[in-house]
DRENSE-347374 format. One record per residue: residue in three letters; x, y, z of N, C-alpha, C in turn; chain. Coordinates in Angstrom, 2 decimals. Layout:
N
   type     neast    nnorth       nup    caeast   canorth      caup     ceast    cnorth       cup   mol
    ALA         X         Y         Z         X         Y         Z         X         Y         Z     A
...
//
This chain:
168
   type     neast    nnorth       nup    caeast   canorth      caup     ceast    cnorth       cup   mol
    MET      0.85     -1.21     -0.03     -0.01      0.00     -0.01      0.92      1.25     -0.02     A
    ALA      0.58      2.17     -0.88      1.39      3.38     -0.98      1.23      4.28      0.29     A
    LYS      2.35      4.76      0.73      2.41      5.65      1.90      2.83      7.06      1.41     A
    LYS      2.52      8.07      2.24      2.89      9.40      1.96      4.09      9.84      2.80     A
    ILE      5.10     10.31      2.19      6.35     10.70      2.90      6.63     12.15      2.62     A
    MET      6.93     12.83      3.69      7.30     14.25      3.58      8.82     14.40      3.74     A
    MET      9.43     14.99      2.72     10.86     15.28      2.78     11.01     16.76      3.10     A
    VAL     11.68     17.12      4.18     11.85     18.47      4.62     13.23     18.91      4.14     A
    LEU     13.23     19.94      3.26     14.50     20.41      2.70     14.81     21.83      3.19     A
    PRO     16.11     22.11      3.39     16.48     23.50      3.68     16.13     24.41      2.54     A
    PRO     15.99     25.72      2.71     15.65     26.61      1.68     16.71     26.67      0.52     A
    ARG     17.95     26.36      0.87     19.03     26.23     -0.16     20.17     25.39      0.44     A
    ASN     21.03     24.93     -0.46     22.24     24.16     -0.04     21.87     22.83      0.68     A
    PHE     20.90     22.10      0.13     20.65     20.78      0.68     21.47     19.76     -0.09     A
    ASP     21.56     18.51      0.43     22.29     17.46     -0.22     21.43     16.89     -1.35     A
    GLY     21.66     17.42     -2.55     20.83     16.99     -3.70     20.97     15.56     -4.04     A
    ARG     22.17     14.97     -3.87     22.36     13.55     -4.20     21.54     12.70     -3.31     A
    ALA     21.56     12.95     -2.00     20.74     12.16     -1.06     19.28     12.33     -1.35     A
    TYR     18.83     13.57     -1.62     17.45     13.84     -1.84     16.99     13.04     -3.10     A
    GLN     17.71     13.18     -4.24     17.30     12.50     -5.47     17.25     10.96     -5.29     A
    THR     18.28     10.45     -4.70     18.36      8.98     -4.55     17.25      8.45     -3.70     A
    ILE     17.03      9.07     -2.57     15.95      8.67     -1.64     14.58      8.81     -2.28     A
    ARG     14.35      9.91     -2.90     13.07     10.18     -3.50     12.80      9.15     -4.59     A
    ARG     13.76      8.93     -5.50     13.60      7.96     -6.55     13.30      6.56     -5.98     A
    ALA     14.04      6.15     -4.99     13.87      4.82     -4.42     12.53      4.63     -3.82     A
    LEU     12.00      5.62     -3.10     10.72      5.52     -2.50      9.58      5.55     -3.49     A
    GLU      9.70      6.42     -4.50      8.66      6.52     -5.49      8.65      5.25     -6.37     A
    SER      9.81      4.61     -6.59      9.83      3.38     -7.36      9.09      2.27     -6.63     A
    ARG      8.91      2.37     -5.34      8.10      1.41     -4.57      6.65      1.85     -4.52     A
    GLY      6.28      2.92     -5.19      4.88      3.33     -5.23      4.46      4.34     -4.14     A
    HIS      5.44      4.76     -3.32      5.14      5.72     -2.29      5.00      7.15     -2.92     A
    LYS      4.22      7.99     -2.28      4.09      9.37     -2.74      5.00     10.25     -1.84     A
    VAL      5.84     11.07     -2.49      6.78     11.91     -1.83      6.43     13.38     -2.01     A
    ALA      6.34     14.11     -0.92      6.10     15.52     -0.99      7.31     16.26     -0.41     A
    VAL      7.47     17.55     -0.78      8.58     18.33     -0.27      8.10     19.54      0.50     A
    SER      8.73     19.79      1.63      8.40     20.95      2.41      9.66     21.70      2.75     A
    SER      9.49     23.00      2.95     10.62     23.92      3.34      9.98     25.13      4.01     A
    ILE     10.84     26.04      4.48     10.31     27.24      5.13      9.94     28.26      4.02     A
    VAL     10.36     28.02      2.78     10.06     28.95      1.70      9.11     28.30      0.67     A
    ALA      8.42     29.14     -0.05      7.57     28.67     -1.14      8.41     28.63     -2.41     A
    GLY      7.84     28.03     -3.48      8.52     27.98     -4.73      9.39     26.74     -4.91     A
    ALA     10.70     26.97     -5.03     11.62     25.84     -5.18     12.83     26.09     -4.32     A
    VAL     13.50     24.96     -3.94     14.73     25.07     -3.14     15.85     24.49     -3.91     A
    SER     17.04     24.96     -3.68     18.18     24.52     -4.53     19.21     23.75     -3.73     A
    PRO     19.83     22.73     -4.35     20.82     21.91     -3.66     22.18     22.61     -3.64     A
    GLU     23.09     22.07     -2.78     24.47     22.62     -2.69     25.32     22.16     -3.84     A
    ASP     24.93     21.08     -4.47     25.67     20.60     -5.66     25.01     21.08     -6.90     A
    ASP     25.35     20.49     -8.03     24.80     20.94     -9.30     23.42     20.28     -9.67     A
    GLY     22.87     19.62     -8.69     21.59     18.91     -8.94     20.44     19.84     -9.24     A
    GLU     19.29     19.19     -9.52     18.08     19.97     -9.83     17.53     20.59     -8.56     A
    SER     16.82     21.74     -8.75     16.13     22.31     -7.63     14.86     21.47     -7.39     A
    ALA     14.29     21.59     -6.22     13.12     20.80     -5.85     11.95     21.75     -5.61     A
    PRO     10.82     21.51     -6.27      9.63     22.30     -6.00      9.03     21.97     -4.59     A
    VAL      8.65     23.04     -3.91      8.11     22.88     -2.55      6.59     22.72     -2.70     A
    ASP      6.09     21.62     -2.12      4.65     21.34     -2.16      3.89     22.05     -1.07     A
    VAL      4.51     22.15      0.12      3.84     22.77      1.29      4.90     23.39      2.19     A
    ARG      4.61     24.57      2.71      5.58     25.14      3.66      5.48     24.50      5.03     A
    ILE      6.53     24.49      5.78      6.59     23.78      7.02      5.41     24.10      7.96     A
    HIS      5.11     25.34      8.11      4.07     25.73      9.03      2.68     25.33      8.55     A
    GLU      2.57     24.83      7.30      1.26     24.46      6.75      1.05     22.93      6.71     A
    ILE      2.10     22.16      7.15      2.02     20.70      7.12      0.90     20.22      8.07     A
    LYS      0.11     19.32      7.54     -0.87     18.63      8.34     -0.22     17.24      8.60     A
    THR      0.35     17.08      9.80      1.18     15.90     10.09      0.39     14.59      9.90     A
    TYR     -0.94     14.62     10.16     -1.70     13.41     10.05     -1.82     12.87      8.65     A
    GLU     -1.47     13.73      7.66     -1.55     13.34      6.26     -0.37     12.54      5.77     A
    TYR      0.67     12.42      6.63      1.92     11.78      6.17      2.30     10.64      7.06     A
    ASP      2.89      9.63      6.48      3.26      8.43      7.21      4.68      8.38      7.70     A
    ALA      5.52      9.24      7.12      6.95      9.32      7.50      7.47     10.72      7.16     A
    PHE      8.56     11.11      7.88      9.16     12.38      7.64     10.69     12.18      7.53     A
    ILE     11.28     12.82      6.51     12.73     12.73      6.30     13.27     14.13      6.23     A
    PHE     14.24     14.44      7.06     14.92     15.73      7.07     16.23     15.55      6.30     A
    VAL     16.40     16.33      5.25     17.58     16.21      4.39     18.62     17.21      4.82     A
    GLY     19.85     16.70      4.96     20.96     17.55      5.38     21.59     18.31      4.26     A
    GLY     22.78     18.81      4.53     23.50     19.68      3.63     23.78     20.94      4.39     A
    GLU     24.62     21.82      3.85     24.98     23.04      4.55     23.80     23.85      4.99     A
    GLY     22.78     23.89      4.21     21.54     24.64      4.50     20.77     24.12      5.68     A
    ALA     21.00     22.88      6.11     20.22     22.35      7.24     20.39     23.20      8.48     A
    ARG     21.48     23.89      8.55     21.71     24.79      9.68     20.65     25.86      9.89     A
    PHE     19.90     26.19      8.82     18.77     27.07      8.93     17.74     26.63      9.98     A
    TYR     17.70     25.28     10.14     16.65     24.72     10.98     17.07     24.39     12.41     A
    TYR     18.36     24.54     12.67     18.85     24.17     14.03     18.14     24.90     15.16     A
    ASP     17.83     26.17     14.92     17.16     26.97     15.99     15.79     27.41     15.60     A
    ASP     15.16     26.69     14.68     13.80     27.04     14.25     12.73     26.34     15.08     A
    ASP     11.97     27.09     15.85     11.02     26.51     16.77      9.91     25.73     16.04     A
    ARG      9.54     26.18     14.83      8.50     25.47     14.08      9.01     24.08     13.66     A
    VAL     10.29     24.02     13.28     10.84     22.75     12.84     10.99     21.80     14.04     A
    ARG     11.41     22.35     15.19     11.51     21.51     16.39     10.16     20.98     16.79     A
    GLN      9.14     21.79     16.71      7.77     21.35     17.04      7.31     20.27     16.10     A
    LEU      7.63     20.43     14.80      7.26     19.45     13.80      7.89     18.08     14.17     A
    VAL      9.20     18.07     14.48      9.86     16.84     14.87      9.14     16.24     16.09     A
    LYS      8.83     17.05     17.11      8.19     16.51     18.32      6.84     15.94     17.99     A
    ASP      6.12     16.56     17.03      4.79     16.12     16.69      4.82     14.78     15.91     A
    VAL      5.90     14.46     15.22      5.92     13.27     14.38      6.90     12.20     14.84     A
    LYS      7.50     12.34     15.99      8.57     11.42     16.36      8.06      9.97     16.63     A
    TYR      6.78      9.78     16.62      6.25      8.42     16.77      6.10      7.69     15.42     A
    LYS      6.31      8.47     14.36      6.26      7.91     12.97      7.71      7.62     12.52     A
    PRO      7.86      6.85     11.43      9.22      6.71     10.88      9.80      8.12     10.62     A
    LEU     10.98      8.32     11.13     11.62      9.63     11.10     13.04      9.44     10.65     A
    GLY     13.42     10.12      9.54     14.78      9.97      9.02     15.47     11.29      8.99     A
    ALA     16.82     11.25      8.96     17.70     12.43      8.81     18.90     12.02      8.05     A
    THR     19.24     12.85      7.05     20.46     12.57      6.32     21.56     13.58      6.74     A
    GLY     22.78     13.11      6.89     23.91     13.97      7.21     23.69     14.80      8.46     A
    ASN     23.97     16.13      8.38     23.89     16.95      9.55     22.43     17.30      9.93     A
    ALA     21.46     16.85      9.21     20.04     17.00      9.67     19.79     16.22     10.91     A
    ALA     20.63     15.23     11.28     20.51     14.50     12.52     20.52     15.52     13.70     A
    VAL     21.22     16.65     13.50     21.32     17.67     14.53     19.88     18.26     14.80     A
    ILE     19.09     18.37     13.77     17.74     18.88     13.91     16.94     18.00     14.83     A
    LEU     17.05     16.63     14.57     16.35     15.65     15.40     16.89     15.70     16.86     A
    ALA     18.21     15.83     16.98     18.82     15.84     18.33     18.32     17.08     19.08     A
    LEU     18.30     18.25     18.46     17.91     19.47     19.16     16.42     19.47     19.49     A
    ALA     15.65     18.64     18.79     14.21     18.53     19.11     13.98     17.37     20.11     A
    GLU     15.02     16.82     20.61     14.97     15.79     21.69     14.34     14.49     21.16     A
    ALA     14.53     14.17     19.88     13.94     12.99     19.30     14.91     11.77     19.34     A
    LEU     16.18     12.00     19.75     17.18     10.93     19.65     17.58     10.35     21.00     A
    ASN     16.89     10.66     22.09     17.29     10.17     23.38     17.35      8.67     23.43     A
    GLY     18.60      8.20     23.70     18.82      6.75     23.82     18.83      6.03     22.50     A
    LYS     18.73      6.70     21.43     18.65      6.04     20.07     20.05      5.94     19.47     A
    ARG     20.32      4.82     18.79     21.58      4.67     17.98     21.39      5.52     16.70     A
    VAL     22.35      6.41     16.48     22.27      7.29     15.31     23.64      7.50     14.71     A
    THR     23.59      7.92     13.47     24.86      8.32     12.82     24.68      9.63     12.16     A
    CYS     25.74     10.34     11.90     25.80     11.61     11.21     27.28     11.86     10.87     A
    PRO     27.55     12.95     10.22     28.97     13.23      9.93     29.69     13.38     11.31     A
    PRO     30.92     12.84     11.46     31.63     12.85     12.75     31.73     14.18     13.44     A
    GLU     31.79     15.27     12.68     31.96     16.58     13.33     30.69     16.97     14.13     A
    PHE     29.59     16.27     13.99     28.35     16.57     14.71     28.10     15.55     15.80     A
    ALA     28.97     14.58     15.97     28.80     13.50     16.91     28.62     14.01     18.33     A
    ASP     29.50     14.98     18.75     29.45     15.46     20.13     28.10     16.10     20.44     A
    LEU     27.64     16.89     19.51     26.31     17.54     19.72     25.20     16.48     19.87     A
    VAL     25.15     15.46     19.02     24.17     14.40     19.06     24.27     13.68     20.40     A
    ILE     25.50     13.39     20.83     25.68     12.69     22.14     25.22     13.54     23.28     A
    ARG     25.53     14.81     23.29     25.10     15.74     24.33     23.57     15.82     24.45     A
    GLN     22.89     15.60     23.26     21.45     15.66     23.27     20.79     14.30     23.52     A
    GLY     21.60     13.27     23.95     21.12     12.00     24.29     21.19     10.91     23.27     A
    GLY     21.72     11.17     22.08     21.82     10.15     21.06     23.04      9.26     21.29     A
    VAL     23.02      8.09     20.77     24.18      7.17     20.85     24.78      7.13     19.47     A
    PHE     25.90      7.86     19.28     26.57      7.94     18.00     27.29      6.64     17.70     A
    THR     27.03      6.07     16.48     27.68      4.85     16.08     28.79      5.02     15.02     A
    GLY     28.68      6.06     14.21     29.65      6.30     13.15     29.46      5.40     11.95     A
    GLN     28.39      4.60     11.91     28.08      3.77     10.81     27.62      4.60      9.57     A
    PRO     27.70      4.00      8.33     27.23      4.74      7.17     25.76      5.14      7.28     A
    PHE     24.92      4.16      7.80     23.56      4.50      8.11     23.14      3.70      9.31     A
    GLU     22.12      4.14     10.01     21.73      3.51     11.28     20.21      3.43     11.37     A
    VAL     19.67      2.36     11.88     18.29      2.18     12.16     18.08      1.82     13.63     A
    ASP     17.26      2.57     14.32     16.90      2.25     15.74     15.42      2.45     15.81     A
    GLU     14.69      1.36     15.79     13.22      1.40     15.75     12.78      2.21     14.53     A
    LYS     12.12      3.35     14.80     11.62      4.16     13.65     12.51      5.37     13.33     A
    ILE     13.67      5.41     13.96     14.61      6.49     13.64     15.67      5.94     12.70     A
    ILE     15.80      6.61     11.54     16.74      6.15     10.51     17.63      7.34     10.18     A
    THR     18.95      7.17     10.30     19.90      8.25     10.06     20.96      7.82      9.07     A
    LEU     21.47      8.80      8.32     22.40      8.54      7.21     23.63      9.44      7.44     A
    GLN     24.80      8.86      7.39     26.01      9.70      7.52     26.40     10.33      6.18     A
    ASP     26.27      9.52      5.11     26.88      9.96      3.84     25.97      9.56      2.70     A
    SER     25.72     10.38      1.76     24.78     10.09      0.67     25.20      8.90     -0.21     A
    ALA     26.42      8.43     -0.01     26.87      7.27     -0.84     25.99      6.02     -0.57     A
    VAL     25.39      5.92      0.61     24.55      4.78      0.92     23.12      5.21      1.11     A
    ALA     22.72      6.24      0.32     21.33      6.78      0.46     20.30      5.71      0.03     A
    GLU     20.67      4.80     -0.88     19.74      3.77     -1.31     19.35      2.85     -0.13     A
    HIS     20.40      2.53      0.68     20.14      1.70      1.91     19.20      2.40      2.86     A
    PHE     19.42      3.72      3.01     18.61      4.58      3.90     17.15      4.49      3.40     A
    ALA     16.96      4.68      2.10     15.57      4.62      1.54     14.93      3.28      1.76     A
    ASN     15.71      2.18      1.62     15.18      0.87      1.92     14.74      0.71      3.32     A
    ALA     15.55      1.29      4.25     15.18      1.24      5.69     13.87      2.02      5.99     A
    VAL     13.74      3.18      5.34     12.50      3.96      5.50     11.27      3.16      4.97     A
    ALA     11.46      2.55      3.79     10.37      1.74      3.22     10.02      0.59      4.13     A
    LYS     11.01     -0.06      4.75     10.74     -1.17      5.63     10.02     -0.68      6.92     A
    ALA     10.45      0.48      7.38      9.75      1.10      8.57      8.28      1.39      8.34     A
    LEU      7.96      1.65      7.08      6.61      1.94      6.72      5.70      0.73      6.55     A
    GLU      6.30     -0.48      6.56      5.52     -1.70      6.38      4.67     -2.00      7.56     A
//
């Protein structure tokens, strides 16, 4: 059965490779993927990838309409570290499958969604994740119940498979 997945992207400088790989993998399984950001229109990746059209702005998300949420990292993810709306969104959906790629794990950590959970992220963010209660593993990707984290977009396909499995 097709599920609805919300991918939350920074307004600019997101990891386009992770976004494209994960989106393609989930859609190939028949899932519907929507994009959200704090801006309307389209958001642009940090690499030379395609921009992504925004379907709904973060403050307009109806969380009950989506089965899973994925926060995509990249340099622009820093926009969300101190954003109260984004923290509230994470708190509202942390009982659903919840993913973060790269430094977007910091968003989940700051929203207190990683307490006691095995997680991965780029090593330079490990201390912050640990201080917020996460258990940093340093693995390429990590699954702990419904929390799925990705260190590097090279294994984004595995991350997408884990999200799909969590939706079953």
